[in-house]
MIFIKOL-640138 format. One record per residue (C-alpha): residue number from 1; residue in three letters; x, y, z. Coordinates in steps of 0.2 Angstrom, whole numbers. Last residue first. Example, Ala and Ser with C-alpha at 12.3 -4.5 7.8 and 13.67 -1.06 7.14 Angstrom:
<recs>
[rec 2 SER [68 -5 36]]
[rec 1 ALA [62 -22 39]]
</recs>
This chain:
<recs>
[rec 483 UNK [387 19 -53]]
[rec 482 UNK [375 24 -40]]
[rec 481 UNK [381 25 -22]]
[rec 480 UNK [367 21 -9]]
[rec 479 UNK [366 32 6]]
[rec 478 UNK [356 27 21]]
[rec 477 UNK [346 38 32]]
[rec 476 UNK [343 39 50]]
[rec 475 UNK [332 48 63]]
[rec 474 UNK [326 60 50]]
[rec 473 UNK [323 78 50]]
[rec 472 UNK [326 80 31]]
[rec 471 UNK [340 94 34]]
[rec 470 UNK [347 85 49]]
[rec 469 UNK [347 68 43]]
[rec 468 UNK [354 74 26]]
[rec 467 UNK [369 83 34]]
[rec 466 UNK [374 68 44]]
[rec 465 UNK [373 57 29]]
[rec 464 UNK [382 70 18]]
[rec 463 UNK [397 70 30]]
[rec 462 UNK [398 51 29]]
[rec 461 UNK [396 52 10]]
[rec 460 UNK [410 64 9]]
[rec 459 UNK [422 53 18]]
[rec 458 UNK [418 38 7]]
[rec 457 UNK [419 48 -9]]
[rec 456 UNK [437 53 -5]]
[rec 455 UNK [442 35 -2]]
[rec 454 UNK [433 30 -18]]
[rec 453 UNK [443 41 -29]]
[rec 452 UNK [435 55 -39]]
[rec 451 UNK [435 54 -58]]
[rec 450 UNK [419 45 -58]]
[rec 449 UNK [409 61 -53]]
[rec 448 UNK [397 54 -40]]
[rec 447 UNK [379 47 -42]]
[rec 446 UNK [369 48 -25]]
[rec 445 UNK [354 38 -21]]
[rec 444 UNK [347 43 -3]]
[rec 443 UNK [337 30 7]]
[rec 442 UNK [324 31 20]]
[rec 441 UNK [320 14 27]]
[rec 440 UNK [303 7 29]]
[rec 439 UNK [304 -10 39]]
[rec 438 UNK [295 -26 36]]
[rec 437 UNK [295 -40 48]]
[rec 436 UNK [294 -58 41]]
[rec 435 UNK [308 -60 29]]
[rec 434 UNK [321 -60 43]]
[rec 433 UNK [330 -45 35]]
[rec 432 UNK [315 -36 27]]
[rec 431 UNK [316 -19 18]]
[rec 430 UNK [303 -7 10]]
[rec 429 UNK [312 8 3]]
[rec 428 UNK [307 26 7]]
[rec 427 UNK [314 37 -7]]
[rec 426 UNK [327 50 -12]]
[rec 425 UNK [338 54 -27]]
[rec 424 UNK [354 63 -31]]
[rec 423 UNK [364 65 -48]]
[rec 422 UNK [381 72 -53]]
[rec 421 UNK [388 76 -36]]
[rec 420 UNK [406 82 -37]]
[rec 419 UNK [401 100 -32]]
[rec 418 UNK [396 94 -15]]
[rec 417 UNK [390 108 -4]]
[rec 416 UNK [382 118 -19]]
[rec 415 UNK [375 102 -26]]
[rec 414 UNK [369 97 -9]]
[rec 413 UNK [361 114 -7]]
[rec 412 UNK [351 112 -23]]
[rec 411 UNK [345 94 -19]]
[rec 410 UNK [341 99 -1]]
[rec 409 UNK [329 113 -7]]
[rec 408 UNK [320 101 -19]]
[rec 407 UNK [320 88 -6]]
[rec 406 UNK [311 100 6]]
[rec 405 UNK [298 105 -7]]
[rec 404 UNK [295 87 -12]]
[rec 403 UNK [294 82 6]]
[rec 402 UNK [281 96 10]]
[rec 401 UNK [271 90 -5]]
[rec 400 UNK [272 73 1]]
[rec 399 UNK [267 78 19]]
[rec 398 UNK [252 89 12]]
[rec 397 UNK [246 74 1]]
[rec 396 UNK [248 63 16]]
[rec 395 UNK [238 75 27]]
[rec 394 UNK [225 77 14]]
[rec 393 UNK [224 58 11]]
[rec 392 UNK [223 56 30]]
[rec 391 UNK [209 69 32]]
[rec 390 UNK [199 61 18]]
[rec 389 UNK [202 44 25]]
[rec 388 UNK [195 51 42]]
[rec 387 UNK [180 59 34]]
[rec 386 UNK [176 43 24]]
[rec 385 UNK [177 33 41]]
[rec 384 UNK [166 46 50]]
[rec 383 UNK [154 45 35]]
[rec 382 UNK [154 26 36]]
[rec 381 UNK [151 26 54]]
[rec 380 UNK [136 38 52]]
[rec 379 UNK [129 27 38]]
[rec 378 UNK [131 12 49]]
[rec 377 UNK [122 21 63]]
[rec 376 UNK [108 26 52]]
[rec 375 UNK [107 8 46]]
[rec 374 UNK [105 2 63]]
[rec 373 UNK [91 16 67]]
[rec 372 UNK [82 11 51]]
[rec 371 UNK [83 -8 56]]
[rec 370 UNK [76 -3 73]]
[rec 369 UNK [62 8 66]]
[rec 368 UNK [57 -6 54]]
[rec 367 UNK [57 -19 69]]
[rec 366 UNK [46 -6 78]]
[rec 365 UNK [34 -5 64]]
[rec 364 UNK [33 -23 62]]
[rec 363 UNK [29 -25 80]]
[rec 362 UNK [16 -12 79]]
[rec 361 UNK [8 -20 64]]
[rec 360 UNK [8 -37 73]]
[rec 359 UNK [0 -28 88]]
[rec 358 UNK [-13 -20 78]]
[rec 357 UNK [-17 -36 69]]
[rec 356 UNK [-19 -45 85]]
[rec 355 UNK [-30 -31 93]]
[rec 354 UNK [-41 -31 77]]
[rec 353 UNK [-43 -50 77]]
[rec 352 UNK [-46 -50 96]]
[rec 351 UNK [-59 -36 94]]
[rec 350 UNK [-68 -46 80]]
[rec 349 UNK [-68 -62 91]]
[rec 348 UNK [-75 -52 106]]
[rec 347 UNK [-88 -43 97]]
[rec 346 UNK [-86 -25 91]]
[rec 345 UNK [-102 -16 95]]
[rec 344 UNK [-118 -19 85]]
[rec 343 UNK [-132 -6 83]]
[rec 342 UNK [-148 -9 73]]
[rec 341 UNK [-158 7 71]]
[rec 340 UNK [-176 5 66]]
[rec 339 UNK [-184 15 52]]
[rec 338 UNK [-201 24 55]]
[rec 337 UNK [-193 41 57]]
[rec 336 UNK [-183 39 40]]
[rec 335 UNK [-193 51 29]]
[rec 334 UNK [-196 63 44]]
[rec 333 UNK [-178 65 47]]
[rec 332 UNK [-177 84 48]]
[rec 331 UNK [-192 85 58]]
[rec 330 UNK [-183 76 72]]
[rec 329 UNK [-191 59 77]]
[rec 328 UNK [-175 50 71]]
[rec 327 UNK [-166 58 86]]
[rec 326 UNK [-176 46 97]]
[rec 325 UNK [-167 31 89]]
[rec 324 UNK [-150 38 92]]
[rec 323 UNK [-154 41 111]]
[rec 322 UNK [-161 24 112]]
[rec 321 UNK [-144 16 106]]
[rec 320 UNK [-135 27 119]]
[rec 319 UNK [-146 21 133]]
[rec 318 UNK [-144 3 128]]
[rec 317 UNK [-126 4 129]]
[rec 316 UNK [-114 4 114]]
[rec 315 UNK [-98 -6 115]]
[rec 314 UNK [-84 3 105]]
[rec 313 UNK [-78 -2 88]]
[rec 312 UNK [-95 3 82]]
[rec 311 UNK [-107 -5 69]]
[rec 310 UNK [-122 4 62]]
[rec 309 UNK [-137 -4 53]]
[rec 308 UNK [-152 7 48]]
[rec 307 UNK [-167 -3 45]]
[rec 306 UNK [-183 -1 35]]
[rec 305 UNK [-184 -19 29]]
[rec 304 UNK [-186 -13 11]]
[rec 303 UNK [-175 2 13]]
[rec 302 UNK [-160 -6 21]]
[rec 301 UNK [-147 8 24]]
[rec 300 UNK [-130 3 29]]
[rec 299 UNK [-117 13 39]]
[rec 298 UNK [-100 12 32]]
[rec 297 UNK [-86 2 40]]
[rec 296 UNK [-83 1 59]]
[rec 295 UNK [-88 18 66]]
[rec 294 UNK [-78 25 80]]
[rec 293 UNK [-86 32 96]]
[rec 292 UNK [-76 44 108]]
[rec 291 UNK [-89 58 105]]
[rec 290 UNK [-105 55 95]]
[rec 289 UNK [-104 67 80]]
[rec 288 UNK [-103 54 67]]
[rec 287 UNK [-120 47 71]]
[rec 286 UNK [-129 63 72]]
[rec 285 UNK [-125 76 59]]
[rec 284 UNK [-116 65 46]]
[rec 283 UNK [-126 49 49]]
[rec 282 UNK [-143 58 50]]
[rec 281 UNK [-139 69 34]]
[rec 280 UNK [-134 53 24]]
[rec 279 UNK [-151 45 30]]
[rec 278 UNK [-161 60 26]]
[rec 277 UNK [-154 60 8]]
[rec 276 UNK [-156 42 6]]
[rec 275 UNK [-174 43 11]]
[rec 274 UNK [-177 57 -1]]
[rec 273 UNK [-169 48 -15]]
[rec 272 UNK [-179 32 -11]]
[rec 271 UNK [-195 43 -12]]
[rec 270 UNK [-190 50 -29]]
[rec 269 UNK [-186 33 -36]]
[rec 268 UNK [-203 26 -30]]
[rec 267 UNK [-213 40 -37]]
[rec 266 UNK [-204 40 -54]]
[rec 265 UNK [-206 21 -55]]
[rec 264 UNK [-224 22 -50]]
[rec 263 UNK [-227 35 -64]]
[rec 262 UNK [-217 25 -77]]
[rec 261 UNK [-226 9 -72]]
[rec 260 UNK [-243 17 -75]]
[rec 259 UNK [-237 26 -91]]
[rec 258 UNK [-232 9 -100]]
[rec 257 UNK [-249 1 -97]]
[rec 256 UNK [-258 17 -101]]
[rec 255 UNK [-249 19 -118]]
[rec 254 UNK [-252 0 -121]]
[rec 253 UNK [-271 3 -118]]
[rec 252 UNK [-271 19 -128]]
[rec 251 UNK [-262 11 -143]]
[rec 250 UNK [-273 -4 -143]]
[rec 249 UNK [-289 8 -143]]
[rec 248 UNK [-281 18 -157]]
[rec 247 UNK [-278 2 -166]]
[rec 246 UNK [-296 -3 -165]]
[rec 245 UNK [-302 14 -169]]
[rec 244 UNK [-292 15 -184]]
[rec 243 UNK [-297 -2 -190]]
[rec 242 UNK [-315 2 -188]]
[rec 241 UNK [-313 19 -197]]
[rec 240 UNK [-307 11 -213]]
[rec 239 UNK [-291 10 -223]]
[rec 238 UNK [-279 18 -209]]
[rec 237 UNK [-272 35 -207]]
[rec 236 UNK [-258 38 -194]]
[rec 235 UNK [-262 53 -183]]
[rec 234 UNK [-255 70 -189]]
[rec 233 UNK [-242 78 -177]]
[rec 232 UNK [-250 90 -166]]
[rec 231 UNK [-234 99 -160]]
[rec 230 UNK [-239 96 -142]]
[rec 229 UNK [-243 78 -146]]
[rec 228 UNK [-226 75 -154]]
[rec 227 UNK [-217 83 -139]]
[rec 226 UNK [-226 72 -126]]
[rec 225 UNK [-224 56 -135]]
[rec 224 UNK [-205 59 -138]]
[rec 223 UNK [-204 63 -119]]
[rec 222 UNK [-213 47 -115]]
[rec 221 UNK [-201 37 -126]]
[rec 220 UNK [-186 45 -117]]
[rec 219 UNK [-195 41 -100]]
[rec 218 UNK [-198 23 -104]]
[rec 217 UNK [-180 19 -111]]
[rec 216 UNK [-170 28 -98]]
[rec 215 UNK [-180 20 -84]]
[rec 214 UNK [-179 3 -92]]
[rec 213 UNK [-160 5 -94]]
[rec 212 UNK [-159 10 -75]]
[rec 211 UNK [-169 -5 -70]]
[rec 210 UNK [-158 -16 -81]]
[rec 209 UNK [-142 -10 -72]]
[rec 208 UNK [-150 -13 -55]]
[rec 207 UNK [-156 -31 -60]]
[rec 206 UNK [-139 -36 -67]]
[rec 205 UNK [-129 -28 -52]]
[rec 204 UNK [-141 -37 -40]]
[rec 203 UNK [-139 -53 -50]]
[rec 202 UNK [-120 -54 -48]]
[rec 201 UNK [-116 -71 -57]]
[rec 200 UNK [-100 -63 -63]]
[rec 199 UNK [-105 -65 -82]]
[rec 198 UNK [-123 -60 -78]]
[rec 197 UNK [-118 -45 -68]]
[rec 196 UNK [-106 -39 -82]]
[rec 195 UNK [-120 -41 -95]]
[rec 194 UNK [-130 -30 -84]]
[rec 193 UNK [-116 -17 -84]]
[rec 192 UNK [-115 -18 -103]]
[rec 191 UNK [-134 -14 -104]]
[rec 190 UNK [-132 0 -91]]
[rec 189 UNK [-117 7 -101]]
[rec 188 UNK [-127 8 -118]]
[rec 187 UNK [-141 19 -114]]
[rec 186 UNK [-132 34 -106]]
[rec 185 UNK [-145 47 -106]]
[rec 184 UNK [-132 61 -105]]
[rec 183 UNK [-121 55 -119]]
[rec 182 UNK [-134 52 -132]]
[rec 181 UNK [-143 68 -127]]
[rec 180 UNK [-127 78 -131]]
[rec 179 UNK [-125 69 -147]]
[rec 178 UNK [-143 73 -153]]
[rec 177 UNK [-141 91 -146]]
[rec 176 UNK [-125 93 -156]]
[rec 175 UNK [-133 87 -172]]
[rec 174 UNK [-147 100 -172]]
[rec 173 UNK [-159 94 -185]]
[rec 172 UNK [-163 106 -199]]
[rec 171 UNK [-182 107 -200]]
[rec 170 UNK [-183 105 -181]]
[rec 169 UNK [-193 90 -176]]
[rec 168 UNK [-177 80 -171]]
[rec 167 UNK [-170 94 -160]]
[rec 166 UNK [-187 95 -151]]
[rec 165 UNK [-186 76 -149]]
[rec 164 UNK [-169 76 -142]]
[rec 163 UNK [-172 90 -130]]
[rec 162 UNK [-188 81 -123]]
[rec 161 UNK [-178 65 -122]]
[rec 160 UNK [-165 73 -112]]
[rec 159 UNK [-178 81 -101]]
[rec 158 UNK [-185 64 -97]]
[rec 157 UNK [-169 53 -96]]
[rec 156 UNK [-160 66 -85]]
[rec 155 UNK [-175 68 -74]]
[rec 154 UNK [-177 49 -71]]
[rec 153 UNK [-158 47 -69]]
[rec 152 UNK [-158 61 -56]]
[rec 151 UNK [-172 52 -46]]
[rec 150 UNK [-160 37 -42]]
[rec 149 UNK [-153 23 -51]]
[rec 148 UNK [-142 9 -42]]
[rec 147 UNK [-131 -2 -53]]
[rec 146 UNK [-125 10 -66]]
[rec 145 UNK [-113 20 -55]]
[rec 144 UNK [-105 3 -49]]
[rec 143 UNK [-99 0 -67]]
[rec 142 UNK [-90 17 -69]]
[rec 141 UNK [-84 16 -51]]
[rec 140 UNK [-75 0 -55]]
[rec 139 UNK [-79 -18 -50]]
[rec 138 UNK [-66 -31 -58]]
[rec 137 UNK [-63 -39 -74]]
[rec 136 UNK [-45 -42 -80]]
[rec 135 UNK [-46 -59 -88]]
[rec 134 UNK [-59 -56 -102]]
[rec 133 UNK [-68 -72 -105]]
[rec 132 UNK [-84 -69 -95]]
[rec 131 UNK [-83 -50 -96]]
[rec 130 UNK [-83 -50 -115]]
[rec 129 UNK [-95 -64 -118]]
[rec 128 UNK [-108 -56 -106]]
[rec 127 UNK [-106 -39 -115]]
[rec 126 UNK [-109 -47 -132]]
[rec 125 UNK [-124 -57 -125]]
[rec 124 UNK [-132 -42 -116]]
[rec 123 UNK [-130 -31 -131]]
[rec 122 UNK [-137 -44 -143]]
[rec 121 UNK [-153 -46 -132]]
[rec 120 UNK [-155 -28 -130]]
[rec 119 UNK [-154 -25 -149]]
[rec 118 UNK [-166 -39 -152]]
[rec 117 UNK [-179 -32 -140]]
[rec 116 UNK [-177 -14 -148]]
[rec 115 UNK [-179 -21 -165]]
[rec 114 UNK [-195 -30 -160]]
[rec 113 UNK [-202 -16 -151]]
[rec 112 UNK [-198 -3 -164]]
[rec 111 UNK [-205 -14 -178]]
[rec 110 UNK [-221 -18 -168]]
[rec 109 UNK [-224 1 -163]]
[rec 108 UNK [-221 6 -181]]
[rec 107 UNK [-235 -5 -187]]
[rec 106 UNK [-246 1 -173]]
[rec 105 UNK [-245 19 -178]]
[rec 104 UNK [-257 28 -166]]
[rec 103 UNK [-247 44 -170]]
[rec 102 UNK [-241 48 -152]]
[rec 101 UNK [-240 30 -147]]
[rec 100 UNK [-229 26 -163]]
[rec 99 UNK [-219 41 -160]]
[rec 98 UNK [-214 36 -142]]
[rec 97 UNK [-210 18 -148]]
[rec 96 UNK [-200 24 -163]]
[rec 95 UNK [-190 36 -152]]
[rec 94 UNK [-184 20 -142]]
[rec 93 UNK [-181 11 -159]]
[rec 92 UNK [-168 24 -164]]
[rec 91 UNK [-160 28 -148]]
[rec 90 UNK [-151 11 -147]]
[rec 89 UNK [-139 15 -162]]
[rec 88 UNK [-123 17 -150]]
[rec 87 UNK [-109 27 -158]]
[rec 86 UNK [-111 42 -146]]
[rec 85 UNK [-113 31 -130]]
[rec 84 UNK [-98 21 -134]]
[rec 83 UNK [-87 37 -135]]
[rec 82 UNK [-94 42 -118]]
[rec 81 UNK [-89 26 -111]]
[rec 80 UNK [-71 28 -118]]
[rec 79 UNK [-70 46 -110]]
[rec 78 UNK [-76 40 -93]]
[rec 77 UNK [-62 27 -92]]
[rec 76 UNK [-64 14 -77]]
[rec 75 UNK [-54 2 -87]]
[rec 74 UNK [-68 -12 -86]]
[rec 73 UNK [-82 1 -90]]
[rec 72 UNK [-72 8 -105]]
[rec 71 UNK [-69 -9 -111]]
[rec 70 UNK [-87 -14 -110]]
[rec 69 UNK [-92 2 -118]]
[rec 68 UNK [-81 -1 -133]]
[rec 67 UNK [-86 -19 -134]]
[rec 66 UNK [-105 -14 -134]]
[rec 65 UNK [-102 0 -147]]
[rec 64 UNK [-93 -13 -158]]
[rec 63 UNK [-108 -24 -157]]
[rec 62 UNK [-120 -10 -160]]
[rec 61 UNK [-111 -3 -175]]
[rec 60 UNK [-111 -21 -182]]
[rec 59 UNK [-130 -22 -181]]
[rec 58 UNK [-132 -5 -188]]
[rec 57 UNK [-121 -9 -203]]
[rec 56 UNK [-133 -23 -209]]
[rec 55 UNK [-149 -25 -198]]
[rec 54 UNK [-158 -16 -185]]
[rec 53 UNK [-172 -5 -192]]
[rec 52 UNK [-178 10 -181]]
[rec 51 UNK [-166 24 -187]]
[rec 50 UNK [-175 27 -204]]
[rec 49 UNK [-192 28 -195]]
[rec 48 UNK [-186 42 -185]]
[rec 47 UNK [-180 52 -200]]
[rec 46 UNK [-196 49 -210]]
[rec 45 UNK [-207 55 -195]]
[rec 44 UNK [-196 70 -193]]
[rec 43 UNK [-196 74 -212]]
[rec 42 UNK [-215 73 -214]]
[rec 41 UNK [-218 84 -199]]
[rec 40 UNK [-206 98 -202]]
[rec 39 UNK [-206 109 -187]]
[rec 38 UNK [-199 127 -188]]
[rec 37 UNK [-217 135 -187]]
[rec 36 UNK [-221 125 -172]]
[rec 35 UNK [-206 131 -162]]
[rec 34 UNK [-214 144 -151]]
[rec 33 UNK [-201 149 -137]]
[rec 32 UNK [-194 166 -142]]
[rec 31 UNK [-209 172 -152]]
[rec 30 UNK [-221 167 -138]]
[rec 29 UNK [-210 176 -125]]
[rec 28 UNK [-210 192 -135]]
[rec 27 UNK [-228 191 -139]]
[rec 26 UNK [-232 189 -120]]
[rec 25 UNK [-220 203 -115]]
[rec 24 UNK [-229 214 -128]]
[rec 23 UNK [-246 210 -122]]
[rec 22 UNK [-242 213 -104]]
[rec 21 UNK [-234 230 -108]]
[rec 20 UNK [-250 235 -118]]
[rec 19 UNK [-261 229 -104]]
[rec 18 UNK [-251 239 -91]]
[rec 17 UNK [-252 255 -103]]
[rec 16 UNK [-271 252 -105]]
[rec 15 UNK [-273 251 -86]]
[rec 14 UNK [-262 267 -83]]
[rec 13 UNK [-270 278 -96]]
[rec 12 UNK [-285 284 -85]]
[rec 11 UNK [-273 287 -70]]
[rec 10 UNK [-261 297 -82]]
[rec 9 UNK [-276 308 -87]]
[rec 8 UNK [-281 311 -69]]
[rec 7 UNK [-264 316 -65]]
[rec 6 UNK [-264 329 -80]]
[rec 5 UNK [-280 337 -73]]
[rec 4 UNK [-296 333 -81]]
[rec 3 UNK [-306 349 -86]]
[rec 2 UNK [-319 356 -75]]
[rec 1 UNK [-336 359 -82]]
</recs>
């Protein structure tokens, strides 16, 4: 008999090797993701029940959280809104609802439902009072972001609820997960936005915000129900089997009653999200690519009436309108192919208003340009004046400097020529003979030795006058004798 070759042995062992690798991978993944051994059933139930009651400190914390959230929404401050989410106690009754369904605990269900209803009522009242009396209330991005939920809000609520319940069932609760879910699911801001809608009489805001809060509540409770069922938490025990069956039936009916709207809500929001995505792509790729056409305002999507409303500055022909409607039949826009397109050009009145506003702004702009041009001319003229003054100042300073130098030289020579001089000065004197016309007269002041006679001084002053006129380059100069 022939012995098996090494290749045959390898082929025989391959299935066993593959099976071993598969078992090891499964074991590894099971160890990584199984958290049943780390679950504390009694402590989890106790912790959830402790957070359900609404009284004492919890009531005050809720009121303060409402005011913090309202201020954050009013100021359009994301950081303040996040702070309100963290301190809000709304999560307790919601988890209580999910747990009561999972454990068939009708008493916990009643307490959770009553406390949640009171919390919602108080939150709406407090936010209504704030926005009704606060003088600086206006629509902000934080407010508007809570008036129209989409599929992402459903997913955030469900997966956030899953994360929160898994963290709650752990023997040592992961606090960071609890805080993170409180921020992500955002229970408090929608209630405050609903209060804002009531205070301003804006019921679309109110219903939109309450719709978002309802979505968050249902899917967080649903996530808690799913986790507790997966972990096989023990059902609540009753005194007799008849009571247990009756409450089990009630819990089942209520659970189905809640699940049906939740399923329809998910489907509806998912469909609306797909319609809005197709609508946005249609506007971007088709409408905004029309040459020489300018949209007026933002395109409108009316899902209930299945209409897309567009308004152009230009008049739109019937052929151009049909072309846009035909483009809805593309495979990319299947979600809105049944929608009709309503196109309006700019009517005569609107065109006149726009034209008038344009002319007014154009005239204002031209006036501003003229004013700016006049100011620029004045600035240029002032600059020239300043430059001229600077030149004159420099010339005068230079002239004065030259005069000082010339007088210094003349004074030294005068002392050499006329040794009897004791002091000499020079100045331009303002003079008026008729008291109307003013003349500037160059004048030299000379002090002579008193020992010299007046006749000798007279002859020397005549000679000095001619000499000073020549040296100082003057047409005339007067000499005044100082005593």
